[in-house]
C-alpha positions as CSV (number, residue, x, y, z in Angstrom):
1,X,76.9,-30.3,76.8
2,X,77.4,-34.0,77.5
3,X,74.5,-36.5,77.8
4,X,74.9,-39.0,80.5
5,X,73.3,-42.4,79.8
6,X,73.3,-45.0,82.5
7,X,74.7,-48.5,81.9
8,X,71.4,-50.5,81.9
9,X,70.0,-48.1,79.3
10,X,73.0,-48.6,77.0
11,X,72.6,-52.4,77.2
12,X,68.9,-52.1,76.3
13,X,69.8,-50.1,73.2
14,X,72.4,-52.6,72.0
15,X,71.3,-54.4,68.9
16,X,71.7,-58.1,69.5
17,X,72.6,-60.2,66.5
18,X,71.9,-63.9,66.7
19,X,73.3,-66.5,64.6
20,X,70.9,-68.5,62.5
21,X,70.2,-71.8,64.1
22,X,69.1,-75.2,62.7
23,X,65.4,-75.7,62.5
24,X,63.7,-77.0,65.6
25,X,62.8,-80.6,65.9
26,X,59.2,-81.5,65.5
27,X,58.0,-84.5,67.5
28,X,55.9,-86.9,65.5
29,X,54.1,-90.1,66.2
30,X,55.0,-93.4,64.6
31,X,54.6,-93.3,60.8
32,X,52.2,-96.2,60.2
33,X,51.6,-95.0,56.6
34,X,55.2,-95.8,55.7
35,X,54.6,-99.4,56.7
36,X,51.6,-99.5,54.4
37,X,53.6,-98.1,51.5
38,X,56.4,-100.6,52.1
39,X,53.9,-103.5,51.8
40,X,52.4,-102.0,48.7
41,X,55.8,-101.6,47.1
42,X,56.6,-105.3,48.0
43,X,53.4,-106.4,46.4
44,X,54.0,-104.3,43.3
45,X,57.4,-106.0,42.9
46,X,56.0,-109.5,43.4
47,X,53.2,-109.0,40.9
48,X,55.7,-107.6,38.4
49,X,58.0,-110.6,38.7
50,X,55.2,-113.1,38.3
51,X,53.2,-111.4,35.6
52,X,54.9,-108.3,34.2
53,X,58.5,-108.8,33.4
54,X,60.0,-108.9,29.9
55,X,61.2,-112.5,30.8
56,X,57.7,-113.9,31.5
57,X,56.3,-112.2,28.4
58,X,58.6,-114.1,26.0
59,X,57.2,-117.1,24.0
60,X,58.5,-120.3,25.6
61,X,59.5,-118.7,28.8
62,X,60.5,-121.0,31.7
63,X,57.7,-119.8,34.0
64,X,54.4,-119.6,32.0
65,X,55.6,-121.0,28.7
66,X,53.2,-118.6,26.9
67,X,53.6,-114.8,27.1
68,X,52.0,-113.4,30.2
69,X,50.4,-110.7,28.1
70,X,48.5,-113.4,26.2
71,X,47.4,-115.3,29.4
72,X,46.3,-112.3,31.4
73,X,46.6,-109.1,29.3
74,X,45.0,-106.7,31.9
75,X,47.2,-108.0,34.8
76,X,50.2,-107.7,32.6
77,X,49.5,-104.1,31.7
78,X,49.5,-103.1,35.3
79,X,52.1,-105.5,36.5
80,X,54.6,-104.2,33.9
81,X,55.0,-101.1,36.1
82,X,55.5,-103.0,39.4
83,X,59.3,-102.7,39.2
84,X,59.0,-99.1,40.4
85,X,58.5,-100.7,43.9
86,X,62.3,-101.0,44.1
87,X,62.8,-97.2,43.7
88,X,60.1,-96.7,46.3
89,X,62.0,-99.0,48.6
90,X,65.2,-96.9,48.1
91,X,63.4,-93.6,49.0
92,X,61.8,-95.2,52.1
93,X,65.2,-96.6,53.0
94,X,66.8,-93.1,52.9
95,X,64.0,-91.8,55.1
96,X,64.0,-94.7,57.6
97,X,67.8,-95.0,58.0
98,X,68.1,-91.3,58.7
99,X,65.3,-91.5,61.2
100,X,66.6,-94.6,63.0
101,X,70.2,-93.4,63.1
102,X,69.6,-90.0,64.7
103,X,71.4,-89.9,68.0
104,X,73.0,-93.2,67.6
105,X,76.7,-94.1,67.5
106,X,78.4,-95.9,64.6
107,X,78.4,-99.1,66.7
108,X,74.7,-98.9,67.2
109,X,74.2,-98.2,63.6
110,X,76.3,-101.2,62.5
111,X,74.5,-103.5,65.0
112,X,71.1,-102.4,63.9
113,X,71.8,-103.0,60.3
114,X,73.3,-106.5,60.9
115,X,70.4,-107.7,63.0
116,X,67.9,-106.2,60.5
117,X,69.4,-107.5,57.3
118,X,71.0,-110.8,57.9
119,X,68.6,-113.2,59.7
120,X,65.9,-113.1,57.0
121,X,68.6,-112.9,54.2
122,X,70.3,-116.1,55.4
123,X,66.9,-117.9,55.5
124,X,66.2,-116.6,52.0
125,X,69.4,-118.1,50.7
126,X,68.7,-121.5,52.3
127,X,65.1,-121.6,51.3
128,X,65.6,-120.5,47.7
129,X,68.5,-122.9,47.2
130,X,66.3,-125.8,48.6
131,X,63.5,-124.9,46.2
132,X,65.8,-124.8,43.2
133,X,67.3,-128.2,44.1
134,X,64.0,-129.8,44.8
135,X,62.2,-128.3,41.7
136,X,64.8,-127.9,38.9
137,X,64.0,-126.7,35.4
138,X,63.2,-123.0,35.9
139,X,66.4,-121.6,37.5
140,X,70.0,-122.9,37.4
141,X,71.6,-123.8,40.7
142,X,74.7,-121.9,41.6
143,X,77.9,-123.6,42.6
144,X,78.3,-124.4,46.3
145,X,81.2,-121.9,46.7
146,X,79.0,-119.2,45.2
147,X,76.1,-120.0,47.4
148,X,78.4,-119.8,50.5
149,X,79.8,-116.5,49.3
150,X,76.2,-115.2,49.0
151,X,75.9,-115.6,52.8
152,X,78.2,-112.5,53.2
153,X,75.8,-110.3,51.1
154,X,79.0,-109.2,49.3
155,X,78.8,-111.4,46.2
156,X,78.2,-108.5,43.8
157,X,81.5,-107.0,44.8
158,X,83.2,-110.3,43.7
159,X,81.2,-110.5,40.4
160,X,79.4,-113.6,41.7
161,X,75.7,-114.2,40.8
162,X,73.2,-114.0,43.6
163,X,71.1,-116.9,44.7
164,X,68.1,-114.8,43.8
165,X,68.3,-111.9,41.3
166,X,66.4,-109.5,43.6
167,X,69.4,-109.4,45.9
168,X,71.0,-106.8,43.6
169,X,69.2,-104.1,45.6
170,X,71.0,-105.1,48.7
171,X,74.3,-104.1,47.1
172,X,72.9,-100.6,46.6
173,X,71.7,-100.5,50.2
174,X,75.1,-101.6,51.6
175,X,76.9,-98.9,49.7
176,X,74.4,-96.3,51.0
177,X,75.0,-97.5,54.6
178,X,78.7,-97.3,54.2
179,X,78.5,-93.7,52.9
180,X,76.0,-92.7,55.6
181,X,78.1,-94.3,58.3
182,X,80.6,-91.5,57.8
183,X,78.0,-88.9,58.7
184,X,76.7,-91.0,61.6
185,X,80.3,-91.2,63.0
186,X,80.5,-87.4,63.1
187,X,77.1,-87.0,64.8
188,X,73.9,-86.4,62.7
189,X,72.8,-82.8,62.4
190,X,70.5,-81.0,60.0
191,X,73.5,-79.2,58.4
192,X,75.6,-82.4,58.0
193,X,72.8,-84.4,56.4
194,X,72.1,-81.5,54.0
195,X,75.8,-81.3,53.1
196,X,75.9,-85.1,52.6
197,X,72.9,-84.9,50.2
198,X,74.7,-82.2,48.2
199,X,78.1,-83.9,48.1
200,X,76.6,-87.3,47.2
201,X,74.4,-85.7,44.5
202,X,77.4,-84.0,43.0
203,X,79.3,-87.3,42.9
204,X,76.3,-89.1,41.4
205,X,76.2,-86.4,38.6
206,X,79.9,-86.6,37.9
207,X,80.3,-90.4,38.0
208,X,78.7,-91.3,34.6
209,X,81.0,-88.9,32.7
210,X,84.1,-89.3,34.9
211,X,84.7,-92.9,33.8
212,X,86.3,-93.5,37.2
213,X,85.2,-96.9,38.4
214,X,85.8,-96.2,42.1
215,X,83.7,-93.1,42.0
216,X,80.9,-94.9,40.2
217,X,81.0,-97.7,42.7
218,X,80.8,-95.3,45.7
219,X,78.4,-92.7,44.3
220,X,76.0,-95.4,43.0
221,X,74.3,-93.0,40.4
222,X,71.6,-95.6,39.6
223,X,70.2,-95.4,43.1
224,X,71.7,-92.3,44.7
225,X,68.9,-89.8,43.9
226,X,66.2,-92.1,45.4
227,X,68.1,-92.4,48.7
228,X,68.8,-88.7,48.8
229,X,65.1,-88.0,48.3
230,X,64.4,-90.1,51.4
231,X,67.0,-88.2,53.4
232,X,65.5,-84.8,52.4
233,X,62.0,-86.0,53.2
234,X,63.1,-87.1,56.7
235,X,64.6,-83.7,57.3
236,X,61.3,-82.1,56.3
237,X,59.6,-84.5,58.8
238,X,62.0,-83.8,61.6
239,X,62.7,-80.0,61.2
240,X,60.0,-78.8,58.9
241,X,60.1,-77.7,55.2
242,X,62.2,-75.0,53.7
243,X,63.3,-74.0,50.2
244,X,66.6,-75.8,50.3
245,X,64.9,-79.1,51.1
246,X,62.3,-78.6,48.4
247,X,65.2,-77.8,46.0
248,X,67.0,-81.1,46.9
249,X,63.7,-83.0,46.5
250,X,62.9,-81.4,43.2
251,X,66.4,-82.3,41.9
252,X,65.9,-85.9,43.0
253,X,62.5,-85.9,41.2
254,X,64.1,-84.7,38.0
255,X,67.1,-86.9,38.1
256,X,65.0,-89.8,39.3
257,X,62.8,-89.7,36.2
258,X,65.9,-90.0,34.1
259,X,67.0,-93.1,35.9
260,X,63.5,-94.5,35.4
261,X,63.8,-94.0,31.7
262,X,67.3,-95.6,31.6
263,X,66.0,-98.7,33.5
264,X,63.1,-99.0,31.1
265,X,65.4,-98.8,28.1
266,X,68.1,-101.1,29.4
267,X,66.4,-103.6,31.7
268,X,62.6,-103.6,31.8
269,X,61.5,-103.1,28.2
270,X,57.8,-103.6,29.1
271,X,56.5,-100.3,30.5
272,X,56.3,-96.7,29.3
273,X,58.2,-93.8,30.7
274,X,55.1,-91.6,31.2
275,X,53.3,-94.1,33.3
276,X,56.4,-94.8,35.4
277,X,57.0,-91.1,35.9
278,X,53.4,-90.6,37.0
279,X,53.6,-93.4,39.6
280,X,56.9,-92.1,40.9
281,X,55.6,-88.6,41.2
282,X,52.5,-89.8,43.0
283,X,54.6,-91.7,45.4
284,X,56.8,-88.7,46.2
285,X,53.8,-86.6,46.8
286,X,52.5,-89.2,49.2
287,X,55.8,-89.2,51.0
288,X,55.7,-85.4,51.3
289,X,52.3,-85.7,52.9
290,X,53.7,-88.3,55.3
291,X,56.7,-86.1,56.1
292,X,54.6,-83.0,56.8
293,X,52.2,-84.9,59.1
294,X,49.2,-85.2,56.9
295,X,48.9,-88.9,57.7
296,X,49.6,-88.8,61.4
297,X,46.1,-89.8,62.2
298,X,46.6,-93.2,60.5
299,X,47.4,-95.5,63.5
300,X,46.3,-98.9,62.4
301,X,48.3,-101.4,64.4
302,X,48.2,-104.1,61.7
303,X,50.4,-101.9,59.5
304,X,53.3,-102.5,61.8
305,X,53.0,-106.2,61.0
306,X,52.5,-105.5,57.4
307,X,55.7,-103.5,57.2
308,X,57.6,-106.2,59.0
309,X,56.6,-108.7,56.3
310,X,58.0,-106.7,53.4
311,X,61.7,-107.7,53.8
312,X,61.2,-111.5,54.0
313,X,58.6,-111.3,51.3
314,X,61.0,-109.5,49.0
315,X,63.8,-111.9,49.7
316,X,61.9,-115.1,49.1
317,X,59.2,-114.4,46.5
318,X,61.0,-114.3,43.2
319,X,63.0,-117.5,42.3
320,X,60.9,-119.8,44.6
321,X,57.6,-118.2,43.5
322,X,58.2,-118.4,39.8
323,X,59.3,-122.0,40.3
324,X,56.0,-122.8,42.1
325,X,54.0,-121.0,39.3
326,X,55.8,-123.2,36.7
327,X,54.6,-126.3,38.5
328,X,51.0,-125.2,39.1
329,X,50.3,-123.1,35.9
330,X,48.0,-125.7,34.4
331,X,46.0,-126.4,37.6
332,X,44.1,-123.1,38.0
333,X,43.4,-119.7,36.4
334,X,46.6,-117.7,36.1
335,X,45.3,-114.7,38.0
336,X,44.1,-116.9,40.9
337,X,47.5,-118.6,40.8
338,X,49.4,-115.3,41.1
339,X,47.2,-114.2,44.0
340,X,47.5,-117.6,45.7
341,X,51.3,-117.7,45.5
342,X,51.6,-114.1,46.8
343,X,49.3,-115.0,49.7
344,X,51.4,-118.1,50.4
345,X,54.6,-116.1,50.5
346,X,53.0,-113.5,52.8
347,X,52.2,-116.3,55.3
348,X,55.8,-117.6,54.9
349,X,57.1,-114.1,55.5
350,X,55.1,-113.8,58.8
351,X,56.6,-117.2,59.9
352,X,60.1,-116.0,58.9
353,X,59.6,-112.7,60.9
354,X,58.2,-114.5,63.9
355,X,60.4,-117.5,64.1
356,X,63.6,-116.5,62.3
357,X,64.1,-112.8,62.3
358,X,63.2,-111.9,65.8
359,X,64.9,-114.7,67.7
360,X,68.1,-114.7,65.6
361,X,68.2,-110.9,65.8
362,X,68.2,-111.1,69.6
363,X,71.0,-113.6,69.6
364,X,73.1,-111.5,67.2
365,X,72.5,-108.3,69.1
366,X,73.7,-109.9,72.4
367,X,76.7,-111.3,70.7
368,X,77.7,-108.1,68.9
369,X,77.1,-106.0,72.0
370,X,79.3,-108.3,74.0
371,X,82.0,-108.2,71.3
372,X,82.0,-104.4,71.1
373,X,82.1,-104.1,74.9
374,X,85.2,-106.4,74.9
375,X,86.8,-104.4,72.1
376,X,86.2,-101.1,74.0
377,X,87.7,-102.5,77.2
378,X,90.6,-104.3,75.6
379,X,94.1,-103.0,76.4
């Protein structure tokens, strides 16, 4: 006996198998808390350079003459950990670059990076060089041809010293941008960014043992894990958390603590690993809270301005600031001098942002947009 089943009933009984899809995007308001962390990181770096480096703690140093730990021991104890602000910048950079590039073309990505990086950087080179020329004795002046090469931001690739030592981080940033541009060119998706994190992480693990210079240059093992952490955090922010993203972040946390230890042993020499690891861990937890929306209620408008000051502050504070400290060290209490110099450079940073960055960026954007339009329409 046959059983007749009508066509609609058959369709209802069919088991529909759906492909897994990428997580849905979650709309979030502006992340004011990140602007606040950026300013905090910049202040950490500035205090470190003025009162917490191995250099300023040597007898007869060119800044304070006496060791900073003798002049202000409590400040030195805390300032010696301020260098971690650089690693914080790298994580934030990974987060912000991924956020700002989503849905943009390679041309838009390139233009946005040029107008963001170069105006304040060019000012920093001119300003710092002028200070070194006007107030000699603390820092050596570079040759003119090296100063001119610095204007490209590519001096590290030519083994040329930077006008200001803090510019070494820009070389790491540029290499990150170049790698990420490949993903931007293919169109950013959740899957592609995750794959990029995994491939870059693998390259960063292999580079130290491969002894292949090109791989080390591209993989940037010193900074890769911090940038990757920022990318994973942004994916959490945009699409929500999952085990894979937590795994990437955990790996970055474990590999990052190793990089902190290496930097302490080879460069800093003034702070302990445990304290550095604790600060780094606390920062990552704060970034997780931001990524998951715990700080969305923070909407203080002044934080936008504070975040805008961090880049010019970072570019101008070190060489010029330590030179000023050397000239004024005998005129007031050392702690008051550090606070005063930082306050002065924050004012300078606002002026640079208002009267250099913004107008020059507008001119550059118009010029680059016109140039790319001409290139696109050229025969």
